[in-house]
mmCIF file of the N, C-alpha and C atoms, coordinates in Angstrom:
data_MODEL
# 
_entry.id   MODEL 
# 
loop_
_atom_site.group_PDB 
_atom_site.id 
_atom_site.type_symbol 
_atom_site.label_atom_id 
_atom_site.label_alt_id 
_atom_site.label_comp_id 
_atom_site.label_asym_id 
_atom_site.label_entity_id 
_atom_site.label_seq_id 
_atom_site.pdbx_PDB_ins_code 
_atom_site.Cartn_x 
_atom_site.Cartn_y 
_atom_site.Cartn_z 
_atom_site.occupancy 
_atom_site.B_iso_or_equiv 
_atom_site.pdbx_formal_charge 
_atom_site.auth_seq_id 
_atom_site.auth_comp_id 
_atom_site.auth_asym_id 
_atom_site.auth_atom_id 
_atom_site.pdbx_PDB_model_num 
ATOM 1   N N  . MET A 1 1  ? -25.618 -1.189  -15.271 1.00 0.00 ? 1  MET A N  1 
ATOM 2   C CA . MET A 1 1  ? -24.360 -0.573  -14.914 1.00 0.00 ? 1  MET A CA 1 
ATOM 3   C C  . MET A 1 1  ? -23.202 -1.531  -15.126 1.00 0.00 ? 1  MET A C  1 
ATOM 4   N N  . ALA A 1 2  ? -23.481 -2.814  -15.095 1.00 0.00 ? 2  ALA A N  1 
ATOM 5   C CA . ALA A 1 2  ? -22.428 -3.799  -15.343 1.00 0.00 ? 2  ALA A CA 1 
ATOM 6   C C  . ALA A 1 2  ? -21.857 -3.643  -16.743 1.00 0.00 ? 2  ALA A C  1 
ATOM 7   N N  . ASN A 1 3  ? -22.684 -3.235  -17.690 1.00 0.00 ? 3  ASN A N  1 
ATOM 8   C CA . ASN A 1 3  ? -22.172 -3.007  -19.036 1.00 0.00 ? 3  ASN A CA 1 
ATOM 9   C C  . ASN A 1 3  ? -21.187 -1.859  -19.068 1.00 0.00 ? 3  ASN A C  1 
ATOM 10  N N  . ASP A 1 4  ? -21.443 -0.818  -18.248 1.00 0.00 ? 4  ASP A N  1 
ATOM 11  C CA . ASP A 1 4  ? -20.498 0.300   -18.167 1.00 0.00 ? 4  ASP A CA 1 
ATOM 12  C C  . ASP A 1 4  ? -19.153 -0.187  -17.653 1.00 0.00 ? 4  ASP A C  1 
ATOM 13  N N  . ALA A 1 5  ? -19.186 -1.036  -16.643 1.00 0.00 ? 5  ALA A N  1 
ATOM 14  C CA . ALA A 1 5  ? -17.936 -1.557  -16.086 1.00 0.00 ? 5  ALA A CA 1 
ATOM 15  C C  . ALA A 1 5  ? -17.200 -2.377  -17.120 1.00 0.00 ? 5  ALA A C  1 
ATOM 16  N N  . LYS A 1 6  ? -17.951 -3.114  -17.915 1.00 0.00 ? 6  LYS A N  1 
ATOM 17  C CA . LYS A 1 6  ? -17.309 -3.934  -18.941 1.00 0.00 ? 6  LYS A CA 1 
ATOM 18  C C  . LYS A 1 6  ? -16.606 -3.055  -19.969 1.00 0.00 ? 6  LYS A C  1 
ATOM 19  N N  . SER A 1 7  ? -17.227 -1.945  -20.372 1.00 0.00 ? 7  SER A N  1 
ATOM 20  C CA . SER A 1 7  ? -16.583 -1.071  -21.339 1.00 0.00 ? 7  SER A CA 1 
ATOM 21  C C  . SER A 1 7  ? -15.401 -0.346  -20.701 1.00 0.00 ? 7  SER A C  1 
ATOM 22  N N  . ASP A 1 8  ? -15.483 -0.020  -19.415 1.00 0.00 ? 8  ASP A N  1 
ATOM 23  C CA . ASP A 1 8  ? -14.366 0.620   -18.723 1.00 0.00 ? 8  ASP A CA 1 
ATOM 24  C C  . ASP A 1 8  ? -13.161 -0.307  -18.683 1.00 0.00 ? 8  ASP A C  1 
ATOM 25  N N  . THR A 1 9  ? -13.407 -1.609  -18.570 1.00 0.00 ? 9  THR A N  1 
ATOM 26  C CA . THR A 1 9  ? -12.326 -2.575  -18.492 1.00 0.00 ? 9  THR A CA 1 
ATOM 27  C C  . THR A 1 9  ? -11.475 -2.559  -19.746 1.00 0.00 ? 9  THR A C  1 
ATOM 28  N N  . SER A 1 10 ? -12.085 -2.228  -20.875 1.00 0.00 ? 10 SER A N  1 
ATOM 29  C CA . SER A 1 10 ? -11.344 -2.237  -22.128 1.00 0.00 ? 10 SER A CA 1 
ATOM 30  C C  . SER A 1 10 ? -10.411 -1.029  -22.255 1.00 0.00 ? 10 SER A C  1 
ATOM 31  N N  . THR A 1 11 ? -10.612 -0.009  -21.425 1.00 0.00 ? 11 THR A N  1 
ATOM 32  C CA . THR A 1 11 ? -9.762  1.178   -21.459 1.00 0.00 ? 11 THR A CA 1 
ATOM 33  C C  . THR A 1 11 ? -8.432  0.850   -20.798 1.00 0.00 ? 11 THR A C  1 
ATOM 34  N N  . ASP A 1 12 ? -7.353  1.144   -21.511 1.00 0.00 ? 12 ASP A N  1 
ATOM 35  C CA . ASP A 1 12 ? -6.021  0.888   -20.979 1.00 0.00 ? 12 ASP A CA 1 
ATOM 36  C C  . ASP A 1 12 ? -5.754  1.862   -19.834 1.00 0.00 ? 12 ASP A C  1 
ATOM 37  N N  . ALA A 1 13 ? -5.543  1.332   -18.638 1.00 0.00 ? 13 ALA A N  1 
ATOM 38  C CA . ALA A 1 13 ? -5.351  2.173   -17.455 1.00 0.00 ? 13 ALA A CA 1 
ATOM 39  C C  . ALA A 1 13 ? -4.108  3.039   -17.574 1.00 0.00 ? 13 ALA A C  1 
ATOM 40  N N  . SER A 1 14 ? -3.102  2.593   -18.294 1.00 0.00 ? 14 SER A N  1 
ATOM 41  C CA . SER A 1 14 ? -1.877  3.382   -18.402 1.00 0.00 ? 14 SER A CA 1 
ATOM 42  C C  . SER A 1 14 ? -2.100  4.683   -19.171 1.00 0.00 ? 14 SER A C  1 
ATOM 43  N N  . ALA A 1 15 ? -3.202  4.780   -19.892 1.00 0.00 ? 15 ALA A N  1 
ATOM 44  C CA . ALA A 1 15 ? -3.512  5.996   -20.642 1.00 0.00 ? 15 ALA A CA 1 
ATOM 45  C C  . ALA A 1 15 ? -4.356  6.976   -19.830 1.00 0.00 ? 15 ALA A C  1 
ATOM 46  N N  . LEU A 1 16 ? -4.767  6.578   -18.624 1.00 0.00 ? 16 LEU A N  1 
ATOM 47  C CA . LEU A 1 16 ? -5.646  7.414   -17.821 1.00 0.00 ? 16 LEU A CA 1 
ATOM 48  C C  . LEU A 1 16 ? -4.869  8.421   -16.982 1.00 0.00 ? 16 LEU A C  1 
ATOM 49  N N  . SER A 1 17 ? -5.441  9.607   -16.851 1.00 0.00 ? 17 SER A N  1 
ATOM 50  C CA . SER A 1 17 ? -4.883  10.578  -15.918 1.00 0.00 ? 17 SER A CA 1 
ATOM 51  C C  . SER A 1 17 ? -5.201  10.102  -14.503 1.00 0.00 ? 17 SER A C  1 
ATOM 52  N N  . TYR A 1 18 ? -4.572  10.737  -13.526 1.00 0.00 ? 18 TYR A N  1 
ATOM 53  C CA . TYR A 1 18 ? -4.859  10.380  -12.133 1.00 0.00 ? 18 TYR A CA 1 
ATOM 54  C C  . TYR A 1 18 ? -6.345  10.555  -11.836 1.00 0.00 ? 18 TYR A C  1 
ATOM 55  N N  . GLU A 1 19 ? -6.901  11.678  -12.257 1.00 0.00 ? 19 GLU A N  1 
ATOM 56  C CA . GLU A 1 19 ? -8.298  11.976  -11.975 1.00 0.00 ? 19 GLU A CA 1 
ATOM 57  C C  . GLU A 1 19 ? -9.237  10.975  -12.638 1.00 0.00 ? 19 GLU A C  1 
ATOM 58  N N  . GLN A 1 20 ? -8.929  10.594  -13.868 1.00 0.00 ? 20 GLN A N  1 
ATOM 59  C CA . GLN A 1 20 ? -9.759  9.609   -14.565 1.00 0.00 ? 20 GLN A CA 1 
ATOM 60  C C  . GLN A 1 20 ? -9.714  8.255   -13.848 1.00 0.00 ? 20 GLN A C  1 
ATOM 61  N N  . ALA A 1 21 ? -8.514  7.826   -13.483 1.00 0.00 ? 21 ALA A N  1 
ATOM 62  C CA . ALA A 1 21 ? -8.364  6.542   -12.797 1.00 0.00 ? 21 ALA A CA 1 
ATOM 63  C C  . ALA A 1 21 ? -9.064  6.573   -11.442 1.00 0.00 ? 21 ALA A C  1 
ATOM 64  N N  . ARG A 1 22 ? -8.895  7.677   -10.710 1.00 0.00 ? 22 ARG A N  1 
ATOM 65  C CA . ARG A 1 22 ? -9.528  7.807   -9.393  1.00 0.00 ? 22 ARG A CA 1 
ATOM 66  C C  . ARG A 1 22 ? -11.046 7.781   -9.517  1.00 0.00 ? 22 ARG A C  1 
ATOM 67  N N  . ASP A 1 23 ? -11.590 8.530   -10.469 1.00 0.00 ? 23 ASP A N  1 
ATOM 68  C CA . ASP A 1 23 ? -13.040 8.581   -10.641 1.00 0.00 ? 23 ASP A CA 1 
ATOM 69  C C  . ASP A 1 23 ? -13.603 7.220   -11.030 1.00 0.00 ? 23 ASP A C  1 
ATOM 70  N N  . GLU A 1 24 ? -12.904 6.522   -11.909 1.00 0.00 ? 24 GLU A N  1 
ATOM 71  C CA . GLU A 1 24 ? -13.372 5.189   -12.300 1.00 0.00 ? 24 GLU A CA 1 
ATOM 72  C C  . GLU A 1 24 ? -13.274 4.231   -11.126 1.00 0.00 ? 24 GLU A C  1 
ATOM 73  N N  . LEU A 1 25 ? -12.225 4.353   -10.329 1.00 0.00 ? 25 LEU A N  1 
ATOM 74  C CA . LEU A 1 25 ? -12.071 3.500   -9.154  1.00 0.00 ? 25 LEU A CA 1 
ATOM 75  C C  . LEU A 1 25 ? -13.214 3.735   -8.170  1.00 0.00 ? 25 LEU A C  1 
ATOM 76  N N  . VAL A 1 26 ? -13.612 4.975   -7.997  1.00 0.00 ? 26 VAL A N  1 
ATOM 77  C CA . VAL A 1 26 ? -14.742 5.286   -7.122  1.00 0.00 ? 26 VAL A CA 1 
ATOM 78  C C  . VAL A 1 26 ? -16.011 4.608   -7.640  1.00 0.00 ? 26 VAL A C  1 
ATOM 79  N N  . ARG A 1 27 ? -16.217 4.644   -8.957  1.00 0.00 ? 27 ARG A N  1 
ATOM 80  C CA . ARG A 1 27 ? -17.395 3.989   -9.546  1.00 0.00 ? 27 ARG A CA 1 
ATOM 81  C C  . ARG A 1 27 ? -17.339 2.478   -9.336  1.00 0.00 ? 27 ARG A C  1 
ATOM 82  N N  . VAL A 1 28 ? -16.153 1.896   -9.501  1.00 0.00 ? 28 VAL A N  1 
ATOM 83  C CA . VAL A 1 28 ? -15.989 0.451   -9.323  1.00 0.00 ? 28 VAL A CA 1 
ATOM 84  C C  . VAL A 1 28 ? -16.328 0.057   -7.885  1.00 0.00 ? 28 VAL A C  1 
ATOM 85  N N  . VAL A 1 29 ? -15.782 0.790   -6.937  1.00 0.00 ? 29 VAL A N  1 
ATOM 86  C CA . VAL A 1 29 ? -16.030 0.479   -5.524  1.00 0.00 ? 29 VAL A CA 1 
ATOM 87  C C  . VAL A 1 29 ? -17.515 0.620   -5.208  1.00 0.00 ? 29 VAL A C  1 
ATOM 88  N N  . SER A 1 30 ? -18.127 1.673   -5.703  1.00 0.00 ? 30 SER A N  1 
ATOM 89  C CA . SER A 1 30 ? -19.553 1.888   -5.463  1.00 0.00 ? 30 SER A CA 1 
ATOM 90  C C  . SER A 1 30 ? -20.388 0.730   -6.008  1.00 0.00 ? 30 SER A C  1 
ATOM 91  N N  . GLU A 1 31 ? -20.060 0.304   -7.205  1.00 0.00 ? 31 GLU A N  1 
ATOM 92  C CA . GLU A 1 31 ? -20.804 -0.801  -7.820  1.00 0.00 ? 31 GLU A CA 1 
ATOM 93  C C  . GLU A 1 31 ? -20.596 -2.104  -7.053  1.00 0.00 ? 31 GLU A C  1 
ATOM 94  N N  . LEU A 1 32 ? -19.378 -2.342  -6.614  1.00 0.00 ? 32 LEU A N  1 
ATOM 95  C CA . LEU A 1 32 ? -19.114 -3.552  -5.825  1.00 0.00 ? 32 LEU A CA 1 
ATOM 96  C C  . LEU A 1 32 ? -19.856 -3.515  -4.494  1.00 0.00 ? 32 LEU A C  1 
ATOM 97  N N  . GLU A 1 33 ? -19.930 -2.349  -3.881  1.00 0.00 ? 33 GLU A N  1 
ATOM 98  C CA . GLU A 1 33 ? -20.615 -2.221  -2.598  1.00 0.00 ? 33 GLU A CA 1 
ATOM 99  C C  . GLU A 1 33 ? -22.110 -2.463  -2.706  1.00 0.00 ? 33 GLU A C  1 
ATOM 100 N N  . GLN A 1 34 ? -22.678 -2.225  -3.876  1.00 0.00 ? 34 GLN A N  1 
ATOM 101 C CA . GLN A 1 34 ? -24.107 -2.458  -4.064  1.00 0.00 ? 34 GLN A CA 1 
ATOM 102 C C  . GLN A 1 34 ? -24.448 -3.940  -3.949  1.00 0.00 ? 34 GLN A C  1 
ATOM 103 N N  . GLY A 1 35 ? -23.515 -4.797  -4.333  1.00 0.00 ? 35 GLY A N  1 
ATOM 104 C CA . GLY A 1 35 ? -23.716 -6.238  -4.186  1.00 0.00 ? 35 GLY A CA 1 
ATOM 105 C C  . GLY A 1 35 ? -24.732 -6.848  -5.130  1.00 0.00 ? 35 GLY A C  1 
ATOM 106 N N  . SER A 1 36 ? -25.029 -6.187  -6.227  1.00 0.00 ? 36 SER A N  1 
ATOM 107 C CA . SER A 1 36 ? -26.062 -6.689  -7.137  1.00 0.00 ? 36 SER A CA 1 
ATOM 108 C C  . SER A 1 36 ? -25.487 -7.403  -8.360  1.00 0.00 ? 36 SER A C  1 
ATOM 109 N N  . LEU A 1 37 ? -24.189 -7.617  -8.383  1.00 0.00 ? 37 LEU A N  1 
ATOM 110 C CA . LEU A 1 37 ? -23.545 -8.237  -9.542  1.00 0.00 ? 37 LEU A CA 1 
ATOM 111 C C  . LEU A 1 37 ? -23.370 -9.732  -9.335  1.00 0.00 ? 37 LEU A C  1 
ATOM 112 N N  . THR A 1 38 ? -23.172 -10.422 -10.441 1.00 0.00 ? 38 THR A N  1 
ATOM 113 C CA . THR A 1 38 ? -22.841 -11.837 -10.341 1.00 0.00 ? 38 THR A CA 1 
ATOM 114 C C  . THR A 1 38 ? -21.406 -11.963 -9.825  1.00 0.00 ? 38 THR A C  1 
ATOM 115 N N  . LEU A 1 39 ? -21.055 -13.156 -9.431  1.00 0.00 ? 39 LEU A N  1 
ATOM 116 C CA . LEU A 1 39 ? -19.699 -13.395 -8.957  1.00 0.00 ? 39 LEU A CA 1 
ATOM 117 C C  . LEU A 1 39 ? -18.686 -13.054 -10.040 1.00 0.00 ? 39 LEU A C  1 
ATOM 118 N N  . GLU A 1 40 ? -18.948 -13.474 -11.257 1.00 0.00 ? 40 GLU A N  1 
ATOM 119 C CA . GLU A 1 40 ? -18.031 -13.208 -12.371 1.00 0.00 ? 40 GLU A CA 1 
ATOM 120 C C  . GLU A 1 40 ? -17.875 -11.705 -12.607 1.00 0.00 ? 40 GLU A C  1 
ATOM 121 N N  . GLN A 1 41 ? -18.988 -10.976 -12.585 1.00 0.00 ? 41 GLN A N  1 
ATOM 122 C CA . GLN A 1 41 ? -18.930 -9.521  -12.776 1.00 0.00 ? 41 GLN A CA 1 
ATOM 123 C C  . GLN A 1 41 ? -18.157 -8.866  -11.624 1.00 0.00 ? 41 GLN A C  1 
ATOM 124 N N  . SER A 1 42 ? -18.395 -9.338  -10.423 1.00 0.00 ? 42 SER A N  1 
ATOM 125 C CA . SER A 1 42 ? -17.702 -8.792  -9.257  1.00 0.00 ? 42 SER A CA 1 
ATOM 126 C C  . SER A 1 42 ? -16.205 -9.023  -9.351  1.00 0.00 ? 42 SER A C  1 
ATOM 127 N N  . LEU A 1 43 ? -15.819 -10.208 -9.767  1.00 0.00 ? 43 LEU A N  1 
ATOM 128 C CA . LEU A 1 43 ? -14.394 -10.503 -9.912  1.00 0.00 ? 43 LEU A CA 1 
ATOM 129 C C  . LEU A 1 43 ? -13.749 -9.624  -10.979 1.00 0.00 ? 43 LEU A C  1 
ATOM 130 N N  . ALA A 1 44 ? -14.437 -9.442  -12.081 1.00 0.00 ? 44 ALA A N  1 
ATOM 131 C CA . ALA A 1 44 ? -13.910 -8.592  -13.151 1.00 0.00 ? 44 ALA A CA 1 
ATOM 132 C C  . ALA A 1 44 ? -13.760 -7.151  -12.672 1.00 0.00 ? 44 ALA A C  1 
ATOM 133 N N  . LEU A 1 45 ? -14.750 -6.670  -11.940 1.00 0.00 ? 45 LEU A N  1 
ATOM 134 C CA . LEU A 1 45 ? -14.668 -5.310  -11.417 1.00 0.00 ? 45 LEU A CA 1 
ATOM 135 C C  . LEU A 1 45 ? -13.555 -5.188  -10.381 1.00 0.00 ? 45 LEU A C  1 
ATOM 136 N N  . TRP A 1 46 ? -13.415 -6.200  -9.529  1.00 0.00 ? 46 TRP A N  1 
ATOM 137 C CA . TRP A 1 46 ? -12.346 -6.190  -8.529  1.00 0.00 ? 46 TRP A CA 1 
ATOM 138 C C  . TRP A 1 46 ? -10.980 -6.085  -9.222  1.00 0.00 ? 46 TRP A C  1 
ATOM 139 N N  . GLU A 1 47 ? -10.800 -6.894  -10.265 1.00 0.00 ? 47 GLU A N  1 
ATOM 140 C CA . GLU A 1 47 ? -9.534  -6.866  -11.003 1.00 0.00 ? 47 GLU A CA 1 
ATOM 141 C C  . GLU A 1 47 ? -9.300  -5.488  -11.625 1.00 0.00 ? 47 GLU A C  1 
ATOM 142 N N  . ARG A 1 48 ? -10.352 -4.907  -12.186 1.00 0.00 ? 48 ARG A N  1 
ATOM 143 C CA . ARG A 1 48 ? -10.227 -3.565  -12.756 1.00 0.00 ? 48 ARG A CA 1 
ATOM 144 C C  . ARG A 1 48 ? -9.865  -2.559  -11.662 1.00 0.00 ? 48 ARG A C  1 
ATOM 145 N N  . GLY A 1 49 ? -10.482 -2.704  -10.503 1.00 0.00 ? 49 GLY A N  1 
ATOM 146 C CA . GLY A 1 49 ? -10.173 -1.828  -9.385  1.00 0.00 ? 49 GLY A CA 1 
ATOM 147 C C  . GLY A 1 49 ? -8.718  -1.920  -8.961  1.00 0.00 ? 49 GLY A C  1 
ATOM 148 N N  . GLU A 1 50 ? -8.167  -3.117  -8.969  1.00 0.00 ? 50 GLU A N  1 
ATOM 149 C CA . GLU A 1 50 ? -6.756  -3.297  -8.626  1.00 0.00 ? 50 GLU A CA 1 
ATOM 150 C C  . GLU A 1 50 ? -5.858  -2.570  -9.628  1.00 0.00 ? 50 GLU A C  1 
ATOM 151 N N  . VAL A 1 51 ? -6.196  -2.683  -10.902 1.00 0.00 ? 51 VAL A N  1 
ATOM 152 C CA . VAL A 1 51 ? -5.424  -2.002  -11.948 1.00 0.00 ? 51 VAL A CA 1 
ATOM 153 C C  . VAL A 1 51 ? -5.516  -0.483  -11.764 1.00 0.00 ? 51 VAL A C  1 
ATOM 154 N N  . LEU A 1 52 ? -6.713  -0.002  -11.491 1.00 0.00 ? 52 LEU A N  1 
ATOM 155 C CA . LEU A 1 52 ? -6.916  1.438   -11.312 1.00 0.00 ? 52 LEU A CA 1 
ATOM 156 C C  . LEU A 1 52 ? -6.183  1.949   -10.069 1.00 0.00 ? 52 LEU A C  1 
ATOM 157 N N  . ALA A 1 53 ? -6.226  1.190   -8.991  1.00 0.00 ? 53 ALA A N  1 
ATOM 158 C CA . ALA A 1 53 ? -5.523  1.587   -7.765  1.00 0.00 ? 53 ALA A CA 1 
ATOM 159 C C  . ALA A 1 53 ? -4.018  1.652   -8.022  1.00 0.00 ? 53 ALA A C  1 
ATOM 160 N N  . SER A 1 54 ? -3.506  0.705   -8.780  1.00 0.00 ? 54 SER A N  1 
ATOM 161 C CA . SER A 1 54 ? -2.077  0.725   -9.122  1.00 0.00 ? 54 SER A CA 1 
ATOM 162 C C  . SER A 1 54 ? -1.736  1.950   -9.961  1.00 0.00 ? 54 SER A C  1 
ATOM 163 N N  . ARG A 1 55 ? -2.619  2.296   -10.881 1.00 0.00 ? 55 ARG A N  1 
ATOM 164 C CA . ARG A 1 55 ? -2.393  3.474   -11.727 1.00 0.00 ? 55 ARG A CA 1 
ATOM 165 C C  . ARG A 1 55 ? -2.383  4.744   -10.881 1.00 0.00 ? 55 ARG A C  1 
ATOM 166 N N  . CYS A 1 56 ? -3.307  4.850   -9.940  1.00 0.00 ? 56 CYS A N  1 
ATOM 167 C CA . CYS A 1 56 ? -3.333  6.012   -9.052  1.00 0.00 ? 56 CYS A CA 1 
ATOM 168 C C  . CYS A 1 56 ? -2.044  6.079   -8.231  1.00 0.00 ? 56 CYS A C  1 
ATOM 169 N N  . GLU A 1 57 ? -1.599  4.932   -7.746  1.00 0.00 ? 57 GLU A N  1 
ATOM 170 C CA . GLU A 1 57 ? -0.362  4.899   -6.971  1.00 0.00 ? 57 GLU A CA 1 
ATOM 171 C C  . GLU A 1 57 ? 0.837   5.335   -7.818  1.00 0.00 ? 57 GLU A C  1 
ATOM 172 N N  . GLU A 1 58 ? 0.866   4.911   -9.082  1.00 0.00 ? 58 GLU A N  1 
ATOM 173 C CA . GLU A 1 58 ? 1.940   5.346   -9.980  1.00 0.00 ? 58 GLU A CA 1 
ATOM 174 C C  . GLU A 1 58 ? 1.966   6.869   -10.097 1.00 0.00 ? 58 GLU A C  1 
ATOM 175 N N  . TRP A 1 59 ? 0.795   7.457   -10.289 1.00 0.00 ? 59 TRP A N  1 
ATOM 176 C CA . TRP A 1 59 ? 0.710   8.910   -10.414 1.00 0.00 ? 59 TRP A CA 1 
ATOM 177 C C  . TRP A 1 59 ? 1.186   9.586   -9.134  1.00 0.00 ? 59 TRP A C  1 
ATOM 178 N N  . LEU A 1 60 ? 0.746   9.077   -7.985  1.00 0.00 ? 60 LEU A N  1 
ATOM 179 C CA . LEU A 1 60 ? 1.116   9.699   -6.722  1.00 0.00 ? 60 LEU A CA 1 
ATOM 180 C C  . LEU A 1 60 ? 2.604   9.559   -6.433  1.00 0.00 ? 60 LEU A C  1 
ATOM 181 N N  . LEU A 1 61 ? 3.170   8.408   -6.746  1.00 0.00 ? 61 LEU A N  1 
ATOM 182 C CA . LEU A 1 61 ? 4.611   8.230   -6.556  1.00 0.00 ? 61 LEU A CA 1 
ATOM 183 C C  . LEU A 1 61 ? 5.403   9.143   -7.488  1.00 0.00 ? 61 LEU A C  1 
ATOM 184 N N  . GLY A 1 62 ? 4.915   9.304   -8.708  1.00 0.00 ? 62 GLY A N  1 
ATOM 185 C CA . GLY A 1 62 ? 5.557   10.215  -9.651  1.00 0.00 ? 62 GLY A CA 1 
ATOM 186 C C  . GLY A 1 62 ? 5.497   11.652  -9.169  1.00 0.00 ? 62 GLY A C  1 
ATOM 187 N N  . ALA A 1 63 ? 4.357   12.050  -8.624  1.00 0.00 ? 63 ALA A N  1 
ATOM 188 C CA . ALA A 1 63 ? 4.222   13.411  -8.098  1.00 0.00 ? 63 ALA A CA 1 
ATOM 189 C C  . ALA A 1 63 ? 5.156   13.622  -6.913  1.00 0.00 ? 63 ALA A C  1 
ATOM 190 N N  . LYS A 1 64 ? 5.254   12.622  -6.052  1.00 0.00 ? 64 LYS A N  1 
ATOM 191 C CA . LYS A 1 64 ? 6.158   12.715  -4.902  1.00 0.00 ? 64 LYS A CA 1 
ATOM 192 C C  . LYS A 1 64 ? 7.610   12.841  -5.364  1.00 0.00 ? 64 LYS A C  1 
ATOM 193 N N  . ALA A 1 65 ? 7.984   12.073  -6.357  1.00 0.00 ? 65 ALA A N  1 
ATOM 194 C CA . ALA A 1 65 ? 9.352   12.140  -6.883  1.00 0.00 ? 65 ALA A CA 1 
ATOM 195 C C  . ALA A 1 65 ? 9.644   13.530  -7.443  1.00 0.00 ? 65 ALA A C  1 
ATOM 196 N N  . ARG A 1 66 ? 8.676   14.107  -8.147  1.00 0.00 ? 66 ARG A N  1 
ATOM 197 C CA . ARG A 1 66 ? 8.856   15.454  -8.693  1.00 0.00 ? 66 ARG A CA 1 
ATOM 198 C C  . ARG A 1 66 ? 9.005   16.488  -7.583  1.00 0.00 ? 66 ARG A C  1 
ATOM 199 N N  . LEU A 1 67 ? 8.184   16.370  -6.542  1.00 0.00 ? 67 LEU A N  1 
ATOM 200 C CA . LEU A 1 67 ? 8.287   17.295  -5.418  1.00 0.00 ? 67 LEU A CA 1 
ATOM 201 C C  . LEU A 1 67 ? 9.622   17.143  -4.702  1.00 0.00 ? 67 LEU A C  1 
ATOM 202 N N  . ASP A 1 68 ? 10.056  15.910  -4.502  1.00 0.00 ? 68 ASP A N  1 
ATOM 203 C CA . ASP A 1 68 ? 11.344  15.664  -3.866  1.00 0.00 ? 68 ASP A CA 1 
ATOM 204 C C  . ASP A 1 68 ? 12.482  16.275  -4.679  1.00 0.00 ? 68 ASP A C  1 
ATOM 205 N N  . ALA A 1 69 ? 12.403  16.144  -5.992  1.00 0.00 ? 69 ALA A N  1 
ATOM 206 C CA . ALA A 1 69 ? 13.451  16.701  -6.860  1.00 0.00 ? 69 ALA A CA 1 
ATOM 207 C C  . ALA A 1 69 ? 13.489  18.222  -6.746  1.00 0.00 ? 69 ALA A C  1 
ATOM 208 N N  . VAL A 1 70 ? 12.331  18.858  -6.698  1.00 0.00 ? 70 VAL A N  1 
ATOM 209 C CA . VAL A 1 70 ? 12.274  20.321  -6.570  1.00 0.00 ? 70 VAL A CA 1 
ATOM 210 C C  . VAL A 1 70 ? 12.841  20.729  -5.214  1.00 0.00 ? 70 VAL A C  1 
ATOM 211 N N  . ARG A 1 71 ? 12.444  20.028  -4.161  1.00 0.00 ? 71 ARG A N  1 
ATOM 212 C CA . ARG A 1 71 ? 12.966  20.345  -2.826  1.00 0.00 ? 71 ARG A CA 1 
ATOM 213 C C  . ARG A 1 71 ? 14.481  20.182  -2.767  1.00 0.00 ? 71 ARG A C  1 
ATOM 214 N N  . ASN A 1 72 ? 14.976  19.090  -3.330  1.00 0.00 ? 72 ASN A N  1 
ATOM 215 C CA . ASN A 1 72 ? 16.418  18.857  -3.325  1.00 0.00 ? 72 ASN A CA 1 
ATOM 216 C C  . ASN A 1 72 ? 17.157  19.929  -4.130  1.00 0.00 ? 72 ASN A C  1 
ATOM 217 N N  . SER A 1 73 ? 16.574  20.314  -5.252  1.00 0.00 ? 73 SER A N  1 
ATOM 218 C CA . SER A 1 73 ? 17.175  21.361  -6.082  1.00 0.00 ? 73 SER A CA 1 
ATOM 219 C C  . SER A 1 73 ? 17.205  22.696  -5.327  1.00 0.00 ? 73 SER A C  1 
ATOM 220 N N  . ALA A 1 74 ? 16.130  23.010  -4.643  1.00 0.00 ? 74 ALA A N  1 
ATOM 221 C CA . ALA A 1 74 ? 16.043  24.256  -3.884  1.00 0.00 ? 74 ALA A CA 1 
ATOM 222 C C  . ALA A 1 74 ? 17.040  24.235  -2.720  1.00 0.00 ? 74 ALA A C  1 
ATOM 223 N N  . ALA A 1 75 ? 17.164  23.079  -2.074  1.00 0.00 ? 75 ALA A N  1 
ATOM 224 C CA . ALA A 1 75 ? 18.106  22.961  -0.956  1.00 0.00 ? 75 ALA A CA 1 
ATOM 225 C C  . ALA A 1 75 ? 19.536  23.096  -1.434  1.00 0.00 ? 75 ALA A C  1 
ATOM 226 N N  . ALA A 1 76 ? 19.831  22.545  -2.603  1.00 0.00 ? 76 ALA A N  1 
ATOM 227 C CA . ALA A 1 76 ? 21.187  22.626  -3.155  1.00 0.00 ? 76 ALA A CA 1 
ATOM 228 C C  . ALA A 1 76 ? 21.529  24.057  -3.567  1.00 0.00 ? 76 ALA A C  1 
ATOM 229 N N  . ALA A 1 77 ? 20.530  24.819  -3.967  1.00 0.00 ? 77 ALA A N  1 
ATOM 230 C CA . ALA A 1 77 ? 20.756  26.187  -4.407  1.00 0.00 ? 77 ALA A CA 1 
ATOM 231 C C  . ALA A 1 77 ? 21.024  27.133  -3.239  1.00 0.00 ? 77 ALA A C  1 
ATOM 232 N N  . GLU A 1 78 ? 20.615  26.724  -2.046  1.00 0.00 ? 78 GLU A N  1 
ATOM 233 C CA . GLU A 1 78 ? 20.803  27.581  -0.864  1.00 0.00 ? 78 GLU A CA 1 
ATOM 234 C C  . GLU A 1 78 ? 22.190  27.528  -0.413  1.00 0.00 ? 78 GLU A C  1 
# 
């Protein structure tokens, strides 16, 4: 499974949808929780997890901004 994580690392997180980033983050956390990796593999996965978490946060902040804009537009129309 460490090889899967290595190939996932090569995927540019900025190209991932929210769902893709979230699903990969779940896999990363699961693999880290197993505790069967070397220190180097664990560190690489941790770093990938940080990137994925940031990507998910970007998506969520963007969604919030869109919702806020719609609410503000609706309030202004009233």
